[in-house]
PQR file of N, CA, C, O and H, with PARSE charges and radii, in Angstrom:
ATOM      1  N   UNK A   1     -27.860  10.299 -32.896 -0.4000 1.5000
ATOM      2  CA  UNK A   1     -27.979  10.742 -31.302 -0.0000 2.0000
ATOM      3  C   UNK A   1     -28.651   9.134 -30.771  0.5500 1.7000
ATOM      4  O   UNK A   1     -29.466   8.394 -31.322 -0.5500 1.4000
ATOM      5  N   UNK A   2     -27.931   9.015 -29.522 -0.4000 1.5000
ATOM      6  CA  UNK A   2     -28.922   7.677 -28.945 -0.0000 2.0000
ATOM      7  C   UNK A   2     -30.260   8.312 -27.853  0.5500 1.7000
ATOM      8  O   UNK A   2     -30.282   9.411 -27.299 -0.5500 1.4000
ATOM      9  H   UNK A   2     -27.269   9.617 -29.075  0.4000 1.0000
ATOM     10  N   UNK A   3     -30.912   7.624 -27.812 -0.4000 1.5000
ATOM     11  CA  UNK A   3     -32.622   7.807 -27.601 -0.0000 2.0000
ATOM     12  C   UNK A   3     -32.213   8.605 -25.936  0.5500 1.7000
ATOM     13  O   UNK A   3     -32.908   9.540 -25.536 -0.5500 1.4000
ATOM     14  H   UNK A   3     -30.893   6.731 -28.263  0.4000 1.0000
ATOM     15  N   UNK A   4     -31.070   8.098 -25.143 -0.4000 1.5000
ATOM     16  CA  UNK A   4     -30.578   8.474 -23.943 -0.0000 2.0000
ATOM     17  C   UNK A   4     -29.970   9.970 -23.648  0.5500 1.7000
ATOM     18  O   UNK A   4     -30.106  10.678 -22.650 -0.5500 1.4000
ATOM     19  H   UNK A   4     -30.506   7.339 -25.468  0.4000 1.0000
ATOM     20  N   UNK A   5     -29.244  10.202 -24.883 -0.4000 1.5000
ATOM     21  CA  UNK A   5     -28.713  11.677 -25.190 -0.0000 2.0000
ATOM     22  C   UNK A   5     -30.353  12.327 -25.742  0.5500 1.7000
ATOM     23  O   UNK A   5     -31.080  13.071 -25.084 -0.5500 1.4000
ATOM     24  H   UNK A   5     -29.134   9.627 -25.693  0.4000 1.0000
ATOM     25  N   UNK A   6     -30.508  12.004 -26.557 -0.4000 1.5000
ATOM     26  CA  UNK A   6     -31.572  12.644 -26.784 -0.0000 2.0000
ATOM     27  C   UNK A   6     -32.608  13.653 -25.474  0.5500 1.7000
ATOM     28  O   UNK A   6     -32.937  14.838 -25.422 -0.5500 1.4000
ATOM     29  H   UNK A   6     -29.917  11.400 -27.092  0.4000 1.0000
ATOM     30  N   UNK A   7     -32.826  12.572 -24.650 -0.4000 1.5000
ATOM     31  CA  UNK A   7     -33.720  12.852 -23.485 -0.0000 2.0000
ATOM     32  C   UNK A   7     -32.331  13.932 -23.168  0.5500 1.7000
ATOM     33  O   UNK A   7     -32.333  15.024 -23.738 -0.5500 1.4000
ATOM     34  H   UNK A   7     -32.558  11.610 -24.692  0.4000 1.0000
ATOM     35  N   UNK A   8     -31.494  13.668 -22.501 -0.4000 1.5000
ATOM     36  CA  UNK A   8     -30.395  14.692 -22.107 -0.0000 2.0000
ATOM     37  C   UNK A   8     -30.615  15.726 -22.211  0.5500 1.7000
ATOM     38  O   UNK A   8     -31.171  16.475 -21.409 -0.5500 1.4000
ATOM     39  H   UNK A   8     -31.492  12.782 -22.038  0.4000 1.0000
ATOM     40  N   UNK A   9     -30.052  16.012 -23.621 -0.4000 1.5000
ATOM     41  CA  UNK A   9     -30.489  17.126 -24.363 -0.0000 2.0000
ATOM     42  C   UNK A   9     -31.643  18.103 -24.615  0.5500 1.7000
ATOM     43  O   UNK A   9     -31.676  19.316 -24.823 -0.5500 1.4000
ATOM     44  H   UNK A   9     -29.601  15.403 -24.273  0.4000 1.0000
ATOM     45  N   UNK A  10     -32.565  17.159 -24.523 -0.4000 1.5000
ATOM     46  CA  UNK A  10     -34.417  17.789 -24.402 -0.0000 2.0000
ATOM     47  C   UNK A  10     -34.179  18.408 -22.449  0.5500 1.7000
ATOM     48  O   UNK A  10     -34.882  19.331 -22.038 -0.5500 1.4000
ATOM     49  H   UNK A  10     -32.537  16.173 -24.355  0.4000 1.0000
ATOM     50  N   UNK A  11     -33.524  17.979 -21.868 -0.4000 1.5000
ATOM     51  CA  UNK A  11     -33.514  17.978 -20.190 -0.0000 2.0000
ATOM     52  C   UNK A  11     -32.608  19.178 -20.097  0.5500 1.7000
ATOM     53  O   UNK A  11     -33.071  19.930 -19.239 -0.5500 1.4000
ATOM     54  H   UNK A  11     -32.953  17.229 -22.202  0.4000 1.0000
ATOM     55  N   UNK A  12     -31.800  19.535 -20.486 -0.4000 1.5000
ATOM     56  CA  UNK A  12     -30.746  20.846 -20.670 -0.0000 2.0000
ATOM     57  C   UNK A  12     -31.849  22.018 -21.001  0.5500 1.7000
ATOM     58  O   UNK A  12     -32.232  22.976 -20.330 -0.5500 1.4000
ATOM     59  H   UNK A  12     -31.424  18.924 -21.183  0.4000 1.0000
ATOM     60  N   UNK A  13     -32.206  21.543 -22.324 -0.4000 1.5000
ATOM     61  CA  UNK A  13     -33.084  23.089 -23.433 -0.0000 2.0000
ATOM     62  C   UNK A  13     -34.061  23.308 -22.573  0.5500 1.7000
ATOM     63  O   UNK A  13     -34.705  24.303 -22.905 -0.5500 1.4000
ATOM     64  H   UNK A  13     -31.894  20.765 -22.869  0.4000 1.0000
ATOM     65  N   UNK A  14     -34.597  22.606 -21.231 -0.4000 1.5000
ATOM     66  CA  UNK A  14     -35.988  23.279 -20.303 -0.0000 2.0000
ATOM     67  C   UNK A  14     -34.937  24.156 -19.267  0.5500 1.7000
ATOM     68  O   UNK A  14     -35.472  25.049 -18.610 -0.5500 1.4000
ATOM     69  H   UNK A  14     -34.073  21.797 -20.962  0.4000 1.0000
ATOM     70  N   UNK A  15     -33.628  23.961 -19.114 -0.4000 1.5000
ATOM     71  CA  UNK A  15     -33.133  24.830 -17.946 -0.0000 2.0000
ATOM     72  C   UNK A  15     -32.912  26.476 -18.447  0.5500 1.7000
ATOM     73  O   UNK A  15     -33.213  27.053 -19.491 -0.5500 1.4000
ATOM     74  H   UNK A  15     -33.193  23.236 -19.647  0.4000 1.0000
ATOM     75  N   UNK A  16     -32.419  26.811 -17.520 -0.4000 1.5000
ATOM     76  CA  UNK A  16     -32.727  28.288 -17.698 -0.0000 2.0000
ATOM     77  C   UNK A  16     -31.087  28.442 -16.987  0.5500 1.7000
ATOM     78  O   UNK A  16     -30.759  27.698 -16.063 -0.5500 1.4000
ATOM     79  H   UNK A  16     -32.174  26.342 -16.671  0.4000 1.0000
ATOM     80  N   UNK A  17     -30.014  29.628 -17.620 -0.4000 1.5000
ATOM     81  CA  UNK A  17     -28.939  29.935 -17.489 -0.0000 2.0000
ATOM     82  C   UNK A  17     -28.728  30.772 -16.436  0.5500 1.7000
ATOM     83  O   UNK A  17     -29.455  31.757 -16.308 -0.5500 1.4000
ATOM     84  H   UNK A  17     -30.280  30.232 -18.371  0.4000 1.0000
ATOM     85  N   UNK A  18     -27.594  30.477 -15.431 -0.4000 1.5000
ATOM     86  CA  UNK A  18     -27.502  30.957 -14.406 -0.0000 2.0000
ATOM     87  C   UNK A  18     -26.558  32.083 -14.079  0.5500 1.7000
ATOM     88  O   UNK A  18     -25.535  31.566 -13.629 -0.5500 1.4000
ATOM     89  H   UNK A  18     -27.003  29.677 -15.535  0.4000 1.0000
ATOM     90  N   UNK A  19     -26.445  33.446 -14.108 -0.4000 1.5000
ATOM     91  CA  UNK A  19     -25.179  34.059 -13.949 -0.0000 2.0000
ATOM     92  C   UNK A  19     -23.936  33.574 -13.522  0.5500 1.7000
ATOM     93  O   UNK A  19     -24.184  32.531 -12.915 -0.5500 1.4000
ATOM     94  H   UNK A  19     -27.275  33.866 -14.473  0.4000 1.0000
ATOM     95  N   UNK A  20     -22.824  33.765 -13.520 -0.4000 1.5000
ATOM     96  CA  UNK A  20     -22.152  33.506 -13.549 -0.0000 2.0000
ATOM     97  C   UNK A  20     -21.248  34.137 -12.412  0.5500 1.7000
ATOM     98  O   UNK A  20     -21.035  35.347 -12.499 -0.5500 1.4000
ATOM     99  H   UNK A  20     -22.623  34.611 -14.013  0.4000 1.0000
ATOM    100  N   UNK A  21     -20.689  33.428 -11.344 -0.4000 1.5000
ATOM    101  CA  UNK A  21     -20.900  34.343 -10.008 -0.0000 2.0000
ATOM    102  C   UNK A  21     -18.668  34.781 -10.344  0.5500 1.7000
ATOM    103  O   UNK A  21     -18.082  35.768  -9.899 -0.5500 1.4000
ATOM    104  H   UNK A  21     -20.862  32.446 -11.274  0.4000 1.0000
ATOM    105  N   UNK A  22     -18.269  34.062 -10.890 -0.4000 1.5000
ATOM    106  CA  UNK A  22     -16.694  33.941 -10.873 -0.0000 2.0000
ATOM    107  C   UNK A  22     -15.726  33.099 -10.198  0.5500 1.7000
ATOM    108  O   UNK A  22     -14.505  32.981 -10.296 -0.5500 1.4000
ATOM    109  H   UNK A  22     -18.745  33.260 -11.252  0.4000 1.0000
ATOM    110  N   UNK A  23     -16.953  32.341  -9.219 -0.4000 1.5000
ATOM    111  CA  UNK A  23     -16.148  31.779  -8.175 -0.0000 2.0000
ATOM    112  C   UNK A  23     -15.951  29.893  -8.780  0.5500 1.7000
ATOM    113  O   UNK A  23     -15.345  29.049  -8.120 -0.5500 1.4000
ATOM    114  H   UNK A  23     -17.945  32.437  -9.139  0.4000 1.0000
ATOM    115  N   UNK A  24     -16.510  29.667  -9.903 -0.4000 1.5000
ATOM    116  CA  UNK A  24     -16.231  28.242 -10.746 -0.0000 2.0000
ATOM    117  C   UNK A  24     -15.335  28.412 -11.508  0.5500 1.7000
ATOM    118  O   UNK A  24     -15.054  29.546 -11.894 -0.5500 1.4000
ATOM    119  H   UNK A  24     -17.002  30.352 -10.439  0.4000 1.0000
ATOM    120  N   UNK A  25     -14.729  27.427 -11.875 -0.4000 1.5000
ATOM    121  CA  UNK A  25     -13.677  27.609 -12.985 -0.0000 2.0000
ATOM    122  C   UNK A  25     -14.489  27.753 -14.397  0.5500 1.7000
ATOM    123  O   UNK A  25     -15.677  27.429 -14.373 -0.5500 1.4000
ATOM    124  H   UNK A  25     -14.957  26.506 -11.562  0.4000 1.0000
ATOM    125  N   UNK A  26     -13.778  28.342 -15.952 -0.4000 1.5000
ATOM    126  CA  UNK A  26     -14.262  28.437 -16.794 -0.0000 2.0000
ATOM    127  C   UNK A  26     -13.879  27.007 -17.564  0.5500 1.7000
ATOM    128  O   UNK A  26     -13.049  26.117 -17.385 -0.5500 1.4000
ATOM    129  H   UNK A  26     -12.814  28.605 -15.971  0.4000 1.0000
ATOM    130  N   UNK A  27     -14.769  27.236 -18.364 -0.4000 1.5000
ATOM    131  CA  UNK A  27     -15.299  26.139 -19.440 -0.0000 2.0000
ATOM    132  C   UNK A  27     -13.786  25.999 -20.563  0.5500 1.7000
ATOM    133  O   UNK A  27     -13.373  26.947 -21.230 -0.5500 1.4000
ATOM    134  H   UNK A  27     -15.444  27.960 -18.509  0.4000 1.0000
ATOM    135  N   UNK A  28     -13.437  25.238 -20.555 -0.4000 1.5000
ATOM    136  CA  UNK A  28     -12.039  24.971 -21.487 -0.0000 2.0000
ATOM    137  C   UNK A  28     -12.363  24.919 -23.121  0.5500 1.7000
ATOM    138  O   UNK A  28     -13.345  24.567 -23.774 -0.5500 1.4000
ATOM    139  H   UNK A  28     -13.773  24.467 -20.013  0.4000 1.0000
ATOM    140  N   UNK A  29     -11.366  25.317 -23.373 -0.4000 1.5000
ATOM    141  CA  UNK A  29     -11.949  25.258 -24.927 -0.0000 2.0000
ATOM    142  C   UNK A  29     -12.527  23.518 -25.693  0.5500 1.7000
ATOM    143  O   UNK A  29     -13.304  23.353 -26.634 -0.5500 1.4000
ATOM    144  H   UNK A  29     -10.568  25.603 -22.842  0.4000 1.0000
ATOM    145  N   UNK A  30     -11.814  22.477 -24.879 -0.4000 1.5000
ATOM    146  CA  UNK A  30     -11.879  21.061 -25.043 -0.0000 2.0000
ATOM    147  C   UNK A  30     -13.446  20.513 -24.897  0.5500 1.7000
ATOM    148  O   UNK A  30     -14.183  19.781 -25.556 -0.5500 1.4000
ATOM    149  H   UNK A  30     -11.183  22.611 -24.115  0.4000 1.0000
ATOM    150  N   UNK A  31     -13.555  21.415 -23.447 -0.4000 1.5000
ATOM    151  CA  UNK A  31     -15.065  21.103 -23.454 -0.0000 2.0000
ATOM    152  C   UNK A  31     -16.211  21.887 -24.209  0.5500 1.7000
ATOM    153  O   UNK A  31     -17.283  21.478 -24.653 -0.5500 1.4000
ATOM    154  H   UNK A  31     -12.956  22.010 -22.911  0.4000 1.0000
ATOM    155  N   UNK A  32     -15.716  22.976 -24.212 -0.4000 1.5000
ATOM    156  CA  UNK A  32     -16.865  23.766 -25.308 -0.0000 2.0000
ATOM    157  C   UNK A  32     -16.807  23.094 -26.503  0.5500 1.7000
ATOM    158  O   UNK A  32     -17.925  23.167 -27.012 -0.5500 1.4000
ATOM    159  H   UNK A  32     -14.845  23.308 -23.852  0.4000 1.0000
ATOM    160  N   UNK A  33     -15.812  22.279 -27.421 -0.4000 1.5000
ATOM    161  CA  UNK A  33     -16.231  21.700 -28.412 -0.0000 2.0000
ATOM    162  C   UNK A  33     -16.819  20.638 -28.090  0.5500 1.7000
ATOM    163  O   UNK A  33     -17.538  20.091 -28.926 -0.5500 1.4000
ATOM    164  H   UNK A  33     -14.903  22.220 -27.007  0.4000 1.0000
ATOM    165  N   UNK A  34     -16.677  20.152 -26.955 -0.4000 1.5000
ATOM    166  CA  UNK A  34     -17.408  18.546 -26.751 -0.0000 2.0000
ATOM    167  C   UNK A  34     -19.279  18.779 -26.814  0.5500 1.7000
ATOM    168  O   UNK A  34     -20.173  18.121 -27.348 -0.5500 1.4000
ATOM    169  H   UNK A  34     -16.093  20.597 -26.276  0.4000 1.0000
ATOM    170  N   UNK A  35     -19.270  20.095 -25.951 -0.4000 1.5000
ATOM    171  CA  UNK A  35     -20.661  20.320 -25.856 -0.0000 2.0000
ATOM    172  C   UNK A  35     -21.168  21.387 -26.976  0.5500 1.7000
ATOM    173  O   UNK A  35     -22.389  21.397 -27.130 -0.5500 1.4000
ATOM    174  H   UNK A  35     -18.544  20.629 -25.517  0.4000 1.0000
ATOM    175  N   UNK A  36     -20.618  22.045 -27.564 -0.4000 1.5000
ATOM    176  CA  UNK A  36     -21.465  22.839 -28.407 -0.0000 2.0000
ATOM    177  C   UNK A  36     -22.366  22.236 -29.289  0.5500 1.7000
ATOM    178  O   UNK A  36     -23.536  22.618 -29.263 -0.5500 1.4000
ATOM    179  H   UNK A  36     -19.625  22.037 -27.439  0.4000 1.0000
ATOM    180  N   UNK A  37     -21.938  21.152 -30.248 -0.4000 1.5000
ATOM    181  CA  UNK A  37     -22.583  20.403 -30.339 -0.0000 2.0000
ATOM    182  C   UNK A  37     -23.989  19.776 -30.101  0.5500 1.7000
ATOM    183  O   UNK A  37     -24.856  19.509 -30.934 -0.5500 1.4000
ATOM    184  H   UNK A  37     -20.987  20.842 -30.269  0.4000 1.0000
ATOM    185  N   UNK A  38     -23.991  19.633 -28.937 -0.4000 1.5000
ATOM    186  CA  UNK A  38     -25.232  19.058 -28.276 -0.0000 2.0000
ATOM    187  C   UNK A  38     -26.586  20.598 -27.723  0.5500 1.7000
ATOM    188  O   UNK A  38     -27.797  20.590 -27.499 -0.5500 1.4000
ATOM    189  H   UNK A  38     -23.288  19.850 -28.260  0.4000 1.0000
ATOM    190  N   UNK A  39     -25.627  21.581 -27.710 -0.4000 1.5000
ATOM    191  CA  UNK A  39     -26.698  22.711 -27.358 -0.0000 2.0000
ATOM    192  C   UNK A  39     -27.393  23.541 -28.706  0.5500 1.7000
ATOM    193  O   UNK A  39     -26.725  24.354 -29.345 -0.5500 1.4000
ATOM    194  H   UNK A  39     -24.644  21.588 -27.892  0.4000 1.0000
ATOM    195  N   UNK A  40     -28.593  23.274 -28.990 -0.4000 1.5000
ATOM    196  CA  UNK A  40     -29.037  23.995 -29.974 -0.0000 2.0000
ATOM    197  C   UNK A  40     -28.293  25.659 -29.939  0.5500 1.7000
ATOM    198  O   UNK A  40     -27.862  26.063 -28.859 -0.5500 1.4000
ATOM    199  H   UNK A  40     -29.135  22.614 -28.471  0.4000 1.0000
ATOM    200  N   UNK A  41     -28.210  26.382 -30.954 -0.4000 1.5000
ATOM    201  CA  UNK A  41     -27.961  27.652 -30.817 -0.0000 2.0000
ATOM    202  C   UNK A  41     -27.022  28.320 -30.029  0.5500 1.7000
ATOM    203  O   UNK A  41     -27.128  29.526 -29.808 -0.5500 1.4000
ATOM    204  H   UNK A  41     -28.560  26.054 -31.832  0.4000 1.0000
ATOM    205  N   UNK A  42     -25.910  27.486 -29.488 -0.4000 1.5000
ATOM    206  CA  UNK A  42     -25.279  28.195 -28.065 -0.0000 2.0000
ATOM    207  C   UNK A  42     -24.043  28.372 -28.687  0.5500 1.7000
ATOM    208  O   UNK A  42     -23.444  27.389 -29.122 -0.5500 1.4000
ATOM    209  H   UNK A  42     -25.824  26.506 -29.668  0.4000 1.0000
ATOM    210  N   UNK A  43     -23.570  29.534 -28.789 -0.4000 1.5000
ATOM    211  CA  UNK A  43     -22.712  30.699 -29.414 -0.0000 2.0000
ATOM    212  C   UNK A  43     -21.630  30.729 -28.303  0.5500 1.7000
ATOM    213  O   UNK A  43     -21.916  30.555 -27.118 -0.5500 1.4000
ATOM    214  H   UNK A  43     -24.057  30.332 -28.435  0.4000 1.0000
ATOM    215  N   UNK A  44     -20.358  30.962 -28.755 -0.4000 1.5000
ATOM    216  CA  UNK A  44     -19.290  31.889 -27.829 -0.0000 2.0000
ATOM    217  C   UNK A  44     -19.180  32.979 -28.335  0.5500 1.7000
ATOM    218  O   UNK A  44     -19.120  33.139 -29.554 -0.5500 1.4000
ATOM    219  H   UNK A  44     -20.125  31.104 -29.717  0.4000 1.0000
ATOM    220  N   UNK A  45     -19.135  33.873 -27.520 -0.4000 1.5000
ATOM    221  CA  UNK A  45     -18.837  35.656 -27.701 -0.0000 2.0000
ATOM    222  C   UNK A  45     -17.699  36.041 -27.147  0.5500 1.7000
ATOM    223  O   UNK A  45     -17.525  35.936 -25.933 -0.5500 1.4000
ATOM    224  H   UNK A  45     -19.183  33.743 -26.530  0.4000 1.0000
ATOM    225  N   UNK A  46     -16.873  36.487 -27.887 -0.4000 1.5000
ATOM    226  CA  UNK A  46     -15.735  37.459 -27.365 -0.0000 2.0000
ATOM    227  C   UNK A  46     -16.107  38.675 -26.965  0.5500 1.7000
ATOM    228  O   UNK A  46     -16.749  39.237 -27.852 -0.5500 1.4000
ATOM    229  H   UNK A  46     -17.015  36.573 -28.873  0.4000 1.0000
ATOM    230  N   UNK A  47     -15.969  39.339 -25.971 -0.4000 1.5000
ATOM    231  CA  UNK A  47     -16.514  40.410 -25.970 -0.0000 2.0000
ATOM    232  C   UNK A  47     -15.715  41.754 -24.983  0.5500 1.7000
ATOM    233  O   UNK A  47     -15.875  41.711 -23.764 -0.5500 1.4000
ATOM    234  H   UNK A  47     -15.447  38.883 -25.250  0.4000 1.0000
ATOM    235  N   UNK A  48     -14.961  42.785 -25.534 -0.4000 1.5000
ATOM    236  CA  UNK A  48     -14.146  43.418 -24.258 -0.0000 2.0000
ATOM    237  C   UNK A  48     -13.075  42.014 -23.937  0.5500 1.7000
ATOM    238  O   UNK A  48     -12.739  42.013 -22.753 -0.5500 1.4000
ATOM    239  H   UNK A  48     -14.831  42.820 -26.525  0.4000 1.0000
ATOM    240  N   UNK A  49     -12.579  41.030 -24.609 -0.4000 1.5000
ATOM    241  CA  UNK A  49     -11.083  40.786 -24.176 -0.0000 2.0000
ATOM    242  C   UNK A  49     -11.981  39.613 -23.439  0.5500 1.7000
ATOM    243  O   UNK A  49     -11.273  38.925 -22.703 -0.5500 1.4000
ATOM    244  H   UNK A  49     -12.852  41.031 -25.571  0.4000 1.0000
ATOM    245  N   UNK A  50     -12.967  39.332 -23.452 -0.4000 1.5000
ATOM    246  CA  UNK A  50     -13.343  38.023 -22.122 -0.0000 2.0000
ATOM    247  C   UNK A  50     -14.779  37.495 -23.372  0.5500 1.7000
ATOM    248  O   UNK A  50     -15.396  38.101 -24.248 -0.5500 1.4000
ATOM    249  H   UNK A  50     -13.542  39.891 -24.049  0.4000 1.0000
ATOM    250  N   UNK A  51     -14.816  35.944 -22.780 -0.4000 1.5000
ATOM    251  CA  UNK A  51     -15.852  35.463 -23.144 -0.0000 2.0000
ATOM    252  C   UNK A  51     -16.501  34.857 -22.853  0.5500 1.7000
ATOM    253  O   UNK A  51     -16.258  34.165 -21.864 -0.5500 1.4000
ATOM    254  H   UNK A  51     -14.314  35.452 -22.069  0.4000 1.0000
ATOM    255  N   UNK A  52     -18.075  34.711 -23.729 -0.4000 1.5000
ATOM    256  CA  UNK A  52     -19.038  34.468 -22.714 -0.0000 2.0000
ATOM    257  C   UNK A  52     -20.155  33.907 -23.542  0.5500 1.7000
ATOM    258  O   UNK A  52     -20.065  34.312 -24.701 -0.5500 1.4000
ATOM    259  H   UNK A  52     -18.272  35.273 -24.532  0.4000 1.0000
ATOM    260  N   UNK A  53     -21.444  32.903 -23.289 -0.4000 1.5000
ATOM    261  CA  UNK A  53     -22.013  32.179 -24.122 -0.0000 2.0000
ATOM    262  C   UNK A  53     -23.401  33.018 -24.098  0.5500 1.7000
ATOM    263  O   UNK A  53     -23.715  33.941 -23.346 -0.5500 1.4000
ATOM    264  H   UNK A  53     -21.517  32.574 -22.347  0.4000 1.0000
ATOM    265  N   UNK A  54     -24.239  32.328 -25.301 -0.4000 1.5000
ATOM    266  CA  UNK A  54     -25.322  33.191 -25.633 -0.0000 2.0000
ATOM    267  C   UNK A  54     -26.143  31.638 -25.897  0.5500 1.7000
ATOM    268  O   UNK A  54     -25.383  30.679 -26.031 -0.5500 1.4000
ATOM    269  H   UNK A  54     -23.983  31.578 -25.911  0.4000 1.0000
ATOM    270  N   UNK A  55     -27.230  31.436 -25.953 -0.4000 1.5000
ATOM    271  CA  UNK A  55     -28.056  30.147 -26.077 -0.0000 2.0000
ATOM    272  C   UNK A  55     -29.524  31.072 -26.549  0.5500 1.7000
ATOM    273  O   UNK A  55     -30.576  30.480 -26.789 -0.5500 1.4000
ATOM    274  H   UNK A  55     -27.848  32.215 -25.844  0.4000 1.0000
TER
END
């Protein structure tokens, strides 16, 4: 990971999640595959037929 990439990840780790209001498009499987390695302990959860994430 580059120094700039590490700064970006660190900045993301300092943020808090905001409850999804339903008016934004869902993250695609491709986007999940790209983002998941960058966010420590981020997991996708399938519950009652709906996907959500946890950190």
